[in-house]
Each structure stands twice: as C-alpha cells, then as structure tokens.
C-alpha positions in Angstrom: 12.2 21.4 -22.5 9.5 22.5 -20.0 6.0 23.4 -21.0 3.4 24.8 -18.7 -0.1 23.6 -19.5 -3.5 24.5 -18.0 -5.8 21.6 -17.7 -9.3 22.0 -19.3 -11.1 20.8 -16.2 -9.0 22.9 -13.8 -8.1 26.2 -15.6 -6.8 27.8 -12.4 -4.2 25.0 -11.9 -1.2 24.6 -14.2 1.1 21.6 -14.6 4.6 21.7 -16.0 5.4 19.0 -18.5 9.0 18.2 -19.2 9.6 17.0 -22.7 12.8 15.2 -23.9 15.5 17.6 -25.0 15.8 18.0 -28.7 18.9 18.0 -30.8 19.5 18.7 -34.5 22.2 16.0 -34.5 21.5 13.3 -32.0 24.5 11.0 -31.4 26.4 13.1 -33.9 24.1 12.2 -36.8 22.3 15.1 -38.5 18.7 14.4 -39.1 17.0 15.0 -42.4 14.3 17.2 -40.8 14.8 18.2 -37.2 11.4 20.0 -37.3 9.6 16.7 -37.8 11.4 15.0 -34.9 11.4 17.9 -32.4 8.0 19.5 -32.9 5.6 19.4 -30.0 2.7 18.2 -32.1 -1.0 18.3 -31.1 -1.6 20.5 -28.1 -4.1 17.9 -26.7 -1.1 15.6 -26.3 0.4 18.2 -24.0 -2.8 18.3 -22.0 -2.8 14.4 -21.8 0.8 14.5 -20.6 0.0 17.2 -18.1 -2.9 15.2 -16.8 -0.7 12.2 -16.4 1.9 14.2 -14.5 -0.8 15.6 -12.2 -2.3 12.2 -11.6 1.2 10.8 -10.8 1.7 13.7 -8.3 -1.7 12.9 -6.7 -0.8 9.2 -6.3 2.6 9.9 -4.8 1.0 12.3 -2.3 -1.7 9.7 -1.5 0.8 6.9 -1.0 3.0 9.1 1.2 0.0 10.0 3.3 -1.1 6.3 3.6 2.4 5.3 4.7 2.6 8.2 7.2 -0.8 7.2 8.6 0.4 3.6 9.2 3.5 5.0 10.9 1.4 7.3 13.1 -0.7 4.3 14.1 2.4 2.3 15.0 3.7 5.2 17.0 0.5 5.5 19.0 0.6 1.7 19.6 4.2 1.9 20.8 3.4 4.8 23.1 0.5 2.8 24.6 2.8 -0.2 25.1 5.5 2.1 26.7 2.8 3.6 29.0 1.6 0.1 30.0 5.2 -1.1 30.6 5.9 1.8 32.9 2.7 1.3 34.8 3.5 -2.4 35.3 7.1 -1.6 36.4 5.7 0.9 39.0 3.2 -1.6 40.3 5.8 -4.3 40.5 8.2 -2.1 42.3 5.6 -1.1 44.8 4.7 -4.7 45.4 8.3 -5.7 45.9 8.6 -3.0 48.5 5.5 -4.2 50.4 6.3 -5.5 53.9 6.6 -9.3 54.1 7.9 -11.6 56.8 8.5 -14.6 54.5 10.8 -15.1 51.5 8.7 -14.7 48.4 9.1 -17.5 45.9 8.3 -17.3 42.2 5.2 -19.3 41.2 3.4 -18.6 44.5 0.3 -16.6 45.2 0.4 -13.8 47.7 -2.4 -11.7 49.3 -1.9 -8.0 49.8 -3.4 -6.3 52.9 -3.2 -2.8 54.3 -2.9 -1.9 58.0 -4.7 1.2 59.5 -1.2 2.9 59.5 -1.2 2.7 55.7 1.5 0.0 55.6 0.9 -2.6 52.8 2.0 -6.1 53.5 1.9 -9.6 51.8 0.5 -12.7 53.5 0.1 -16.3 52.4 -3.3 -16.4 54.1 -6.2 -15.6 51.8 -9.3 -13.5 52.8 -11.3 -16.7 52.4 -9.1 -18.4 55.0 -9.5 -15.4 57.4 -13.2 -15.5 57.0 -15.1 -12.6 58.6 -12.3 -12.1 61.1 -9.8 -10.6 58.6 -7.6 -8.2 60.6 -7.0 -5.7 57.8 -8.6 -4.6 54.5 -7.7 -6.8 51.6 -6.2 -5.0 48.5 -5.6 -7.8 46.0 -4.2 -11.2 45.1 -0.9 -11.5 43.0 1.3 -14.2 41.6 5.0 -13.7 41.7 6.3 -14.8 38.2 9.7 -16.3 37.6 10.9 -13.1 36.0 10.1 -11.4 39.4 7.1 -9.5 37.9 3.7 -9.6 39.6 0.5 -10.7 37.9 -2.9 -9.7 39.3 -4.9 -12.9 40.1 -7.6 -12.2 37.5 -4.9 -12.2 34.8 -2.9 -15.3 36.0 -4.7 -17.8 33.8 -4.1 -15.7 30.7 -0.5 -15.0 31.6 0.2 -18.7 32.4 -1.3 -19.7 29.0 1.0 -17.2 27.2 4.0 -18.4 29.2 3.2 -22.0 28.3 3.1 -21.2 24.6 6.5 -19.4 24.9 7.9 -22.3 26.9 6.7 -24.7 24.2 8.4 -22.7 21.5 11.7 -22.5 23.4 11.7 -26.2 24.3 11.1 -27.2 20.6 14.1 -25.1 19.5 12.1 -24.1 16.4 14.4 -22.4 13.9 13.2 -19.7 11.6 13.5 -20.5 7.9 16.4 -18.8 6.0 14.0 -17.7 3.2 13.9 -13.9 3.2 10.9 -13.3 1.0 7.3 -12.8 2.1 6.0 -15.9 3.8 2.2 -16.3 3.7 2.2 -19.9 4.7 -0.6 -20.6 7.1 -2.6 -17.6 5.8 -3.5 -19.2 2.5 -3.8 -22.8 3.5 
C-alpha cells in the first residue's frame, strides 16, 4: 500500500511511503479485528517514515556520487599514465632510430648529438670529453635499459633504484599470502 506524504519542512516535495500489504486473513487465519492490525495509525508516523525514505534516497545518491568521483579520478590517472607511456614509446623509438656506428649495449650511457643537416646520432664520447671542440650540438644523455627502453640521464639514479627494488623482490621469490580479506599489516604496526 503506497501513501504519498508531504514533509513538514519541505511542503513542495512529496515522498511515497510503501506500507506492508494488509490482509484480513494472514496465513489463512482470520484476525479478530483486522482494523486494529491494518490501520495506518498516527499521521506523524507516516511523516517519520517518509523522512526516513527520503534520507535513505539522499544517502544512496551521495554514495553513488562518491563512488563515481573515485572512478573518475582513477580514469584521469589512467589517462595520464597512458599519455606518459605513449610519449615514452615515441621517444624510445626516435632514439632507437638515431644514427649510430656502434652496437648499443643495455646498461651503457650514450650521448646524443645533432649534425647541421638535422641528423641525430649517438656517440660514446661525452661533451665533457670533447671539451670546447665539440663538433656538433649536444642534445642529451641517455642510458639504454635492459628492456631496450631509454632513460634520460637525470632520471637514471631514480630508475636504477626502482629496478633494484624490483630485482630484489623477484630474487627473493616472495609469495603473496592466500588470505583474501583486507590486509592492513604494516599500516597499523
């Protein structure tokens, strides 16, 4: 049984309250007085029920909005990560196509120069070693990683530290626990 109720503090807004269906013979038993068991009762109870329904609707909406906000933030983060990955892939591809007269080996540092013709090339001679007689403009220093990606020299120390941590994790063969519940170990200790 649906009842539409106007709330005292918001007369322009109505809320529908659904009451339990009534029966003169629930479970096949006839009641002594179905009026006493099925009457709506105090109208203020309906208002209280309507307020509770409205409050529930507001909380459901707020929770949904909060969850969607978190998802939107995650989408923005993933879009930024995708943009960064594409930029790095483009840079790495360009560096792999730079002219070079030596076989590049992972783990080594290479220096990128540019000829007046626009050709970019790698050298193992640093600008410091050239001194003031550097034949071409210097563009940057890069380390060729073992996964064949390139790391700008100013990021090498950070990248090497990250790789050392990953290498340590892999070499220890650390297994994840089988417990599937939330694990706050380390956060509370």
